[in-house]
C-alpha positions in Angstrom: 0.0 0.0 0.1 1.4 3.9 -1.0 2.1 6.0 2.0 -0.5 8.4 2.2 0.6 12.2 0.9 1.5 14.2 3.9 -0.6 16.8 4.4 1.7 20.5 4.4 -1.0 21.7 6.5 0.2 19.9 9.3 -1.9 20.3 12.1 1.0 22.8 14.5 1.2 24.8 11.8 -1.8 26.8 13.3 0.4 27.1 16.4 3.0 28.6 14.5 1.5 31.0 12.9 -0.5 32.2 16.0 3.0 32.3 17.9 5.1 34.1 15.1 2.0 36.9 15.3 2.3 37.7 18.9 5.9 37.8 18.3 5.0 40.7 15.5 2.6 42.2 17.8 5.2 42.6 20.8 7.5 44.2 19.0 5.2 46.7 17.3 4.1 47.4 20.7 7.6 47.5 21.9 8.1 50.3 18.7 4.6 52.0 20.0 6.5 52.5 23.1 9.5 53.7 21.9 8.1 56.2 19.8 6.1 57.3 22.7 9.0 57.9 24.7 10.6 60.4 21.9 8.8 62.7 22.4 10.4 64.7 19.0 9.0 62.3 16.5 5.6 61.9 18.5 5.5 66.0 17.7 6.1 65.7 14.6 3.7 62.7 14.0 1.0 65.8 14.7 2.8 68.4 14.0 4.0 68.0 10.8 0.6 67.2 9.1 -0.7 71.0 11.1 2.0 72.8 10.5 2.0 72.2 6.4 -2.2 72.8 6.4 -1.5 76.1 8.3 1.3 77.4 6.1 -0.2 76.2 2.8 -3.8 77.2 3.5 -2.8 80.4 4.8 1.0 82.0 3.9 0.6 81.1 0.4 -1.6 84.0 -1.6 -1.3 84.9 -4.7 -4.0 87.4 -4.5 -1.0 89.9 -3.2 -2.5 92.9 -0.9 -1.2 95.9 0.9 1.9 96.4 -1.6 4.7 98.7 0.1 4.3 101.9 -2.5 6.0 104.9 -2.8 4.1 107.6 -4.6 5.7 110.4 -6.9 3.0 113.0 -7.8 4.2 115.9 -9.5 0.8 116.7 -10.6 0.0 117.5 -6.6 -3.9 118.4 -8.1 -7.2 117.2 -6.7 -7.6 114.7 -9.6 -4.1 113.2 -9.2 -5.0 112.9 -4.9 -7.9 110.9 -6.5 -6.6 108.7 -8.5 -4.2 107.6 -5.6 -7.2 106.9 -3.6 -8.6 104.9 -6.6 -5.5 103.1 -6.0 -6.1 102.2 -2.5 -9.3 101.1 -2.7 -8.3 98.2 -4.6 -6.0 97.0 -1.4 -3.3 96.2 -3.9 -1.4 99.3 -2.6 -0.5 100.6 0.4 1.3 103.5 0.1 4.3 104.1 2.4 6.2 107.0 0.8 5.6 109.7 -1.2 8.4 111.5 -3.0 8.7 114.4 -5.5 12.6 112.9 -6.3 13.1 110.7 -8.3 16.7 109.7 -6.5 14.8 108.9 -3.4 12.4 106.7 -5.2 14.7 104.7 -6.9 16.8 104.7 -3.5 13.6 103.2 -1.9 13.0 100.3 -4.6 17.3 99.4 -4.5 16.9 98.7 -1.2 13.5 96.8 -1.2 11.4 99.8 1.2 9.1 99.8 -1.9 7.7 96.7 -4.0 6.3 99.2 -6.4 6.2 103.2 -7.5 3.6 105.0 -8.8 4.8 108.6 -10.6 2.5 110.5 -11.6 3.4 113.8 -14.4 3.0 117.2 -14.0 0.7 117.0 -16.9 -1.4 114.2 -15.6 -4.6 116.1 -16.5 -3.9 116.8 -19.7 -2.6 113.4 -20.0 -6.6 112.0 -19.2 -8.0 114.1 -22.1 -5.1 112.2 -24.8 -5.8 109.2 -26.4 -2.3 108.7 -27.1 0.9 109.5 -24.5 0.6 107.0 -20.9 -1.2 108.5 -17.8 0.8 107.1 -15.5 3.9 104.7 -14.9 4.5 102.1 -12.3 7.5 101.1 -11.5 7.4 97.3 -10.4 10.2 95.4 -8.7 11.1 92.4 -10.9 13.6 90.6 -8.7 10.4 89.5 -6.5 7.6 86.7 -7.7 4.7 87.8 -9.2 4.9 91.2 -8.8 4.7 92.2 -12.3 1.6 90.4 -12.6 -0.2 92.3 -9.9 1.0 95.5 -11.5 -0.3 94.2 -14.8 -4.1 93.7 -13.1 -4.0 97.4 -11.4 -3.4 98.9 -15.5 -6.7 96.9 -16.7 -8.6 99.0 -14.2 -10.7 102.1 -15.4 -9.8 105.5 -14.4 -12.7 107.1 -12.8 -12.9 110.9 -13.3 -15.3 113.8 -12.8 -13.7 115.1 -16.1 -12.6 114.5 -20.0 -13.6 112.0 -22.5 -15.0 108.8 -21.9 -18.2 106.7 -20.9 -20.1 107.7 -18.1 -20.2 104.8 -15.1 -22.3 106.0 -12.0 -22.2 110.4 -12.7 -18.6 109.9 -13.6 -16.2 109.6 -16.2 -14.1 106.3 -16.8 -11.4 106.6 -19.3 -9.1 104.0 -20.3 -6.5 103.3 -18.1 -3.0 104.1 -20.0 -0.7 103.2 -17.6 2.9 102.3 -18.4 4.5 99.8 -16.8 8.7 99.3 -16.2 9.6 96.1 -14.8 13.2 97.2 -12.6 16.1 94.8 -12.2 14.4 92.1 -14.4 13.3 94.1 -17.6 12.6 90.3 -19.6 10.5 88.7 -16.5 12.7 85.9 -16.0 11.5 83.6 -13.6 15.2 82.2 -12.7 16.2 85.8 -12.3 14.3 85.7 -9.3 15.0 82.3 -8.0 18.4 82.1 -8.1 19.5 84.3 -5.6 16.9 83.1 -2.8 18.3 79.5 -3.9 21.5 80.6 -2.2 19.6 81.0 0.9 17.8 77.9 0.5 20.8 75.4 -0.3 22.4 77.2 2.9 19.8 76.5 5.4 19.3 72.6 4.2 23.2 72.3 4.8 23.8 74.2 7.1 21.4 73.8 9.1 21.7 69.3 8.6 25.3 70.1 9.2 25.5 71.4 12.3 22.2 70.1 14.1 23.6 66.6 14.7 27.6 68.1 15.7 26.9 67.7 19.4 24.6 64.8 18.7 27.4 63.2 17.1 30.0 63.7 19.7 27.5 62.4 22.5 27.1 58.9 20.1 30.8 58.6 19.4 31.8 58.7 22.9 34.2 62.4 22.0 32.1 64.3 24.6 33.6 63.3 27.6 36.9 64.2 25.7 36.0 67.3 24.5 34.5 67.9 27.9 38.3 67.6 30.3 39.9 69.9 27.6 40.6 73.5 28.6 38.6 74.5 26.1 35.4 76.4 26.9 32.0 76.2 25.9 31.9 78.9 23.1 35.1 78.3 21.9 33.7 74.3 21.2 31.0 75.8 19.5 32.8 77.9 17.7 35.8 75.4 16.7 33.4 73.4 15.9 31.3 76.1 13.5 34.3 76.8 11.5 34.8 74.3 8.9 31.0 74.8 8.0 31.1 78.6 7.4 34.3 77.7 4.3 32.1 75.0 3.0 28.9 77.5 3.0 31.3 79.8 1.0 32.3 77.4 -1.2 28.6 76.6 -1.7 28.0 80.6 -2.8 30.7 80.5 -5.2 29.4 77.6 -6.8 25.6 78.4 -7.4 26.7 82.2 -8.6 28.7 80.0 -11.2 26.2 77.9 -11.8 23.7 80.3 -12.1 25.5 83.1 -14.4 27.0 79.9 -16.9 23.2 78.4 -17.1 20.5 81.3 -16.6 22.0 84.4 -17.2 21.9 85.6 -13.7 23.7 88.8 -13.5 25.7 90.2 -10.3 24.7 94.1 -10.0 26.6 94.8 -7.1 29.6 94.6 -5.6 31.0 90.9 -5.1 32.3 91.5 -1.9 28.8 93.0 -0.5 27.7 89.8 -1.7 30.1 87.5 0.4 29.4 89.5 3.4 25.8 89.2 3.6 26.1 85.1 2.8 28.7 85.4 5.2 26.1 86.8 7.8 23.6 83.9 6.7 26.2 81.0 7.1 26.4 82.6 10.3 22.7 82.8 11.2 22.1 79.3 10.0 25.1 77.4 11.9 24.0 78.6 14.6 20.5 77.6 14.1 21.7 74.3 13.6 23.7 74.3 17.3 20.5 75.4 18.7 18.9 72.5 17.8 22.1 70.5 18.6 21.1 71.3 21.7 18.1 70.2 21.9 18.2 66.5 20.0 18.7 63.3 21.7 20.4 61.5 18.8 21.2 62.6 15.1 17.6 61.3 13.8 16.2 64.1 15.8 18.7 66.6 15.1 17.3 65.8 11.2 13.6 66.1 12.1 14.2 69.2 14.2 16.5 70.7 11.3 13.4 69.4 8.9 11.2 71.4 10.6 12.8 74.9 11.0 13.3 74.3 7.0 9.8 74.3 5.7 9.1 77.5 7.3 11.5 79.3 6.2 11.2 78.1 2.4 7.5 79.1 2.7 7.3 82.4 4.4 10.5 83.8 3.3 9.4 85.4 0.5 11.2 82.7 -1.7 8.8 81.4 -4.1 5.7 83.6 -3.3 5.3 87.4 -2.5 5.8 88.1 0.9 3.5 90.7 1.4 0.5 88.4 0.1 1.1 86.7 3.4 -1.2 87.6 6.0 0.2 90.0 8.4 0.3 87.0 11.6 2.8 85.1 9.2 5.1 87.8 8.2 5.7 88.5 12.0 6.7 84.8 12.2 9.1 85.1 9.2 10.6 87.8 10.9 11.9 85.3 12.9 13.4 83.6 9.8 17.1 83.9 8.8 16.4 83.4 4.9 13.8 85.8 5.5 16.3 88.9 5.5 18.9 87.2 3.8 16.2 87.2 0.3 16.2 90.5 0.9 20.2 91.3 1.2 20.6 88.7 -1.8 18.3 90.3 -4.2 19.3 93.5 -3.0 22.9 93.3 -3.9 22.7 91.0 -6.9 19.7 91.9 -8.9 19.3 95.9 -7.5 23.1 96.8 -6.9 22.6 97.7 -3.2 25.7 98.5 -1.4 25.3 96.5 2.5 25.0 99.5 4.3 21.9 100.5 2.6 20.4 97.2 3.5 21.6 97.8 7.5 18.7 96.5 9.1 18.4 92.7 7.5 21.9 93.1 8.9 21.2 94.5 12.2 18.2 91.4 12.6 20.9 88.8 11.6 23.2 90.2 13.8 20.6 90.2 16.6 19.8 86.3 15.7 23.1 85.3 15.8 23.9 86.3 19.5 21.0 85.0 20.7 21.3 81.4 19.1 24.9 81.5 20.1 24.0 82.5 23.6 21.0 79.8 24.2 23.1 77.3 22.6 26.2 78.0 24.8 23.5 77.9 27.8 22.1 74.4 27.3 25.4 73.3 26.6 26.9 73.9 30.1 23.2 72.9 31.8 24.1 69.2 29.7 27.7 69.9 31.3 26.4 70.3 35.0 
């Protein structure tokens, strides 16, 4: 008689399956407990989705409002003032400065204090009667994204006047809005010209914060921290000494970006290279200070990477890198003032594209110096606590 074929599903197989399932469940429970003890990771599980939906929902806004605008009203008539009131009523323009000097107007735009300028000529009323000559000239900062499109939208609206030719509307007359738009610093309206200078700050933020966020953590995980503590180095000397190599790495990255940007995209450098590298050096110091502060909070290199990622996302979205800064809500703009990339974008675009000198951007310089001082002070203080 032939031997019966063995049943592939032996009676003990269900027991082995249940045992394997129990082992898998035990590992999963252990991992959940470990995650619950890792406050940084647990916070990211909840915080990152909330952060992203808040930033994308509120901060990113293509409907730009309240653009800082300088008005040069050479006509200084009732009709020119009425025209300015109409511009303000659109809520797109926020009259921040008024001047009668073309040099002062150019200075305000070069320093980045005004994103748009409206020039009303002396013969404004006479031009309203003409069918050929432009009525008003709008100068727009082409180094910032989307602003040229905003100016074009303003130019499509009709001028409502009490005099002159044109169809009636509500008891007043409307004339076609013959507005000349001049895009400053980027007449070809090329996106690469707007993005590449700010991309320097984004790349430096990614690399510098990531490099230094794991600086102290790496020494602890390798067992070298005790050796460093035993040396006569002070906490400040240890911190600064760990940052110096990354300063040179950052300057090398800036040089590479400038060369590639000029070679592939013909991005100009209008200002002085000394001012450009000085601004980059300040920003590198600020990002390194931020990374060092992160390294004093994180317990592991993985936590350091997570915290560095959290700082990177708001910097890209709130700094005016890709979206108009003035299109964001006021609360988001206040948050952006804490981020070094916000101020670096103003500086690097000012030097590279608008030909501004570093002393003209003194306010941004002061803000970065304050940020560096605070980050280094807090990092050194937290490191001393860890030594205790």
